[in-house]
N, C-alpha and C positions, 0 to 999 in steps of 0.2 A: 502497500500501499502504498501510495506518495504521500508525502506530508509537507506540509508547510514549515521549514523550519521557525518561525517567527513566534510559534504562538510557543515555544519551549523556551521564548527567551518573556515572555510580555510580566510586567509587575503587577497585573492586572488578574495574572491566576490564582485566584480564591486557594490556600492552600491551606488553612487552618479545616481538622478532620473535623469540624460541625456542617459542615458543609454536603449539601444532597448527597451532588455529585461522589464530592474525594469517596463520604463516605461512604456509597454503596462502590467507590472501585479498593475499600477496602474493607474492606466487610471476608473479597473474596482473595488477596494480597496479605494478608497476612499471611492467612493459611490453608489457600483451599485449591490452592496451589500442590500437586503431593506430586513426589520425583524428580525428573528430568523432563524438562521436554526443550524442547529448540526452538523455539522463540515466543518464553514466557511475559512478554506485556502483552498481543498479540492473542494471550489466552487468559490472562485477566478481561483482553479485549472478552471474548469471547461471553463466559459468563462473568458480568458484567454487563449485559448487552450494552458494548458501550462502544464508540471505534476507537482503533489502535490507536489514531493522535491524538484523540481525549486524553487515552489515562496515560500516556506519555509525556501531554504535557506535567496534565494535573501530579503525577509522581515526582517529574523533573521539582516541578516548588515546592513539593513539600519538604525532599531531601534541602535545597540547598535554601528548604525559613527553616533548617530543624525538626520541621515537624517527623516525618518522617529519619528517623536517626541511622538507620543504617537497607539497605536494598543489598542480598547477598543471598547465592544456593545458601541450604542450608546441609548439611550435615549428617547420616547419624553416630553421632562422635563415639555414641557408645559401642560402632561397632570394633570402630576404627582408632581407640586409644582404652585405657583402660581408665574409669571415674567414678567421682566421686564427691557427694555431698559435703567437708566438709566444715562442721565446729570450733574456736578457738573459747582459748579463754585468755584471755587477757584484760591489762589493768584498765581500768576505765583511764587513770591518767594518759594513757600507750591507746588510746580507743582509735582517737582518726588518723595519726602515725600511723600504726598496723596497716590504715582501712584504706591512706593513701598507697604502700607500701604494693598492698599482693594488686593494687591498680596499675601503681603504673610500674611494679620490678619486674610480677610475677606474669610471662606472658599468657604462661596454663592457666590460669586463676578465672572462673570466668564471671561469670555473675559474684558482684562482693556485694553485703547486705549487717550494716547493722541490724539488726535486732532482737524486741525486748517483749514481755510477758505484763499481761492485766495486775500480775499480782506473784509473787516469789514460790515459786515449781521446781523439781526437776529440769537442770538443763539452762535453770534462767539467764545462769551466771558466763553460759557461752552466746558470745552480745556478738564475734563475728559469724558470719559463717560467708561459705565460698562453696563454687564450685566448682571440680580441678580437675581436672586433665593431665596422665606421664606420658606420653608414649607406651609402645609397646615396648621392649626390652629394659627400661627403667626404676625403679623400685618409689613409687608413690609413699611410701613409710617418710624412706629417706631425699626425699622431696617433703615434705610435709617436717619434718626436723629441721630443715636446712633454713624453712622458711620463719618455722617456730624462734630460733633464734635469730633469724631478719630480727624479728614482730619483736621480742617480747612475750611471748604466749607460754605462757604453763601446765597448756594440757588442748590439748585435739582429738577430737572425736573423727577415724573417719568413717565414709559409709558410704558403702560402693551402691549404687542401682544392683538388686538381680531383679526385679522382675520389671520393666512401665506396665505402665493401663489405660498412661491420654497421654500421649504428647502434641497442645496445635498454644495455642496467640491466640487471635480472632479476638480481639479487650474490645471493638467494634460493633463483632455482631453479640456482643456477650453483656451488652446496658441493655438497660431496662426487663432484666430476665429474669425467672419469677424464681424465688431459692424451691424446690424439688426440681424445677426440668431437667428433668432427662430423659435418654434415649430408651427404647425400651428391647434394647442388645445389650449384653453384660459388655466389659470395656474390654477394645480387645493386651493376650499379651506381647509384648514385647518383651525377645530374648537381645540380651547381654555380652549376648557368644565376638571374639573379636577375631575379625577376616583380616585372612594377612592378603596385602598388597604388593605387582612389580613396582622397580622404578616408575613404568609408564605411565603406570597407574598413578602411582604419588601423585607424578609429573603433573596430571594431566587430574589431576582432585586439588591441586595447590592452586592452582592458576582459577579452579573452574569455582573454586569458594572464594575468591581477594571479594573483596567487598566492591562495589558497583558505583562509582565516578557519578555524577548527574550525567556528566559529557556518553555516558557509556546506556545510557536508557539510548535508546534506543532498539526498530527494528534489527534480528539476522546478531543479534546483544554479542553473539563466541565465539566470535569472525579472529579476537581481536588474542581475545584467551587461549586460543589454537592454538596463533603463532607465537602468545608465548608460550605454551605450552613446548610448546617444536614438531605436532603436527600438522595433516591438516585436516579442514574443518569438520571435512566426511568420520577422517580415523580419533578427532575430536570427540564427536555428539555420537558412536559408535561408545567408546570406550566411557564412555561419561552412563552409556543407554544402560548396558551393561555391569555394573557400579550400581544405578537403579534398582535395574532386575536379580541383587544379591544384597540390597535393601542399605547400604553404604547411606545414597541420597536420602536427603529430609525430603520436605517442599523449598522452592523457593518461592523468598520475604522479601514482605517492604513489614521492616520491626518499630514503631511507634516512636517516639519519647513518649513511657509514659510515664517514667517519674516525675522530671520536672515537668513543667511548666513553660506551653506555646511564648512568643513575644504575645500575645496578647491576652498574655494568664491563661488559654484553656490550658484546664489538661485531662490528663484518656481516662485515666487511675489517682486514686489516689493512698490508699488501701491498698498495701502484695503479705500475704497469709499465708504463713507457713502450716499447714492440720498438722498435727500428731494422734496418731490414734496405737493403740494397744490391742488387737486382736487376738486368740489366742493362736498360742505358736500349732501349723501343719495349715490353719486357713489362711492365708496372707492374699495367698491368690484366688481363692474364693471374696475375700472380702475386698482385695483393690479392681476386684471386675464389678466389683455388687457402685464400691468409688466412685471407677472412673465411666459408670454413666453420666456424671452427673457435668452437666454442656455451659457448667458457669468455672469450671475447674480447666487451669491451663496445664499444668503435669497430677500425676498420678505413679505415683510409684511403693512397691518394696527396699522398705531401707531401713536397716538393724540401727537401733541408736545405742541402743546399750542401756546399759545401769544410769549411764548416763544420765539420758533420758527418759528414766520409770521404765527402760527396754521396747519401749512403742517403735511397730516395726512395718505402716503405712504410715505410706503422708502424702500431704495432697496441695496445691501452690492455686488462692483462687486470688482475683486483684478485683478491685474494685471507687467506690468515689465514696460512698458512705457505708462508716463501722460494719454499725446498727443492722445494717440489708448482708454483711458480709457474712457476718453470722448466724444470720436467719438462713444459709445456702445454707453455711455449715451443722444448725443443730439442723437441716432439714437432710445434710447426708448420716449425721449422726438416727431417724428416726427409722432411715430407708432401714439403716446398720443396724437393727434390733427388730423390726421385721420383718427383716431375708431370716433371720435367728438365729444373725451374731454381733455378740455381743463384745460392752469396750467394758476394760476394768478401768482405762484412761486415756482419757484429750487432753492432749492441750492447742491454742495457739501462741506462734510465736512472730508478734509480726515486722513489718521491715520497714529504717525506717532508713539513715542512708542506706543510699545505694546508686552502685555502674552498675552498666551491662556491656558484657564484651566476652567478642566469640575468643572460646577458649583455643591458644594453640596446642596442633593431632601432633604434626613432620616427626616424624626421630630425628631427619636431618639436623632440624630449627630448635632442637632438642639437646642435640647435642653442641650443638656451639653455644648456648647458652650455657651448659653446663660451663663448661674449659671453661667461658667469660668470666662467671660468676662465683667456678670450684664448686662446685657442688659433686664432690666425691662421690661419680656412678659413670660407667657405661656400662654400650649399650649387650656387654653378656649378658646384666645384672636384668634380675628377671621381677619385679614385684605386684 
């Protein structure tokens, strides 16, 4: 489709999420383009029933304005590098400096969030939470020991995901959702088995996952990435489709700046809640599938919190603009579990405060270079 370039740079193009056309695009582009597609912007246009040039114009405007913080092909990183949610016990006067270090100095830490609870509860002394990916062949324990020494953490708890039950963003779609809204079918169970890739596949994947610049939001966006990977466009697309079939590729997504307000003060969401449930041992997958039905959740997974967190074993994340409404969603999930005959001896909510979100680096080559530079004493022959 031929497009007028001047549309892309119009200063009058609406960039707010509340704009009807933008909301229509975002309802698709946040998490509805699954796997790898040759023409992702055309796919967003088709699914939102809008011309491709309008979609490109609006996405460029929102990315330029900082409403969208990044546009990228996501990966199923849990299948590419061992990963975990890590809770850190850090003294209150070190909390901000520890947060800054994780954000700026560790490319393998992704979501970095300072959390709190409404009352003193098991685990409430663990205020700093991060997601962490340590590429294949390196020790996650050793990586955390290095970070703990750097930020002054007195303890940490590593919680790998044993299974995933919900994985999607869709903040715009979730606006106005009624508590208890859920699917007829139980949540899908996704495993976290690590997939081995060839050097060529890593090269394609590295080019594929890089964030899009404003100028790259255009038709045929993979041509430049193929050149970057040193392969033809046909080979690039073929390898990417193969990776997608092996469930290494996630979704093509536009990520909203959902924590900080936009230039006009608009917020996509205000409250970020990490829900904890302790369910009977042996019923984690059953409980996770029931929890995974609920549309409000962006993530749900089986993780072992251990004694530090009252032995919780299923966790989920929800976002909202009203705290009481987020708690109503949580109460609806609790009732559903009880109706399904799954007891909950203990549950809790950890609220997100200061936060930064960035993709975790997963390349073994990048890890080896970083480890050498900062002095982490481990090599690729070690397993962790």
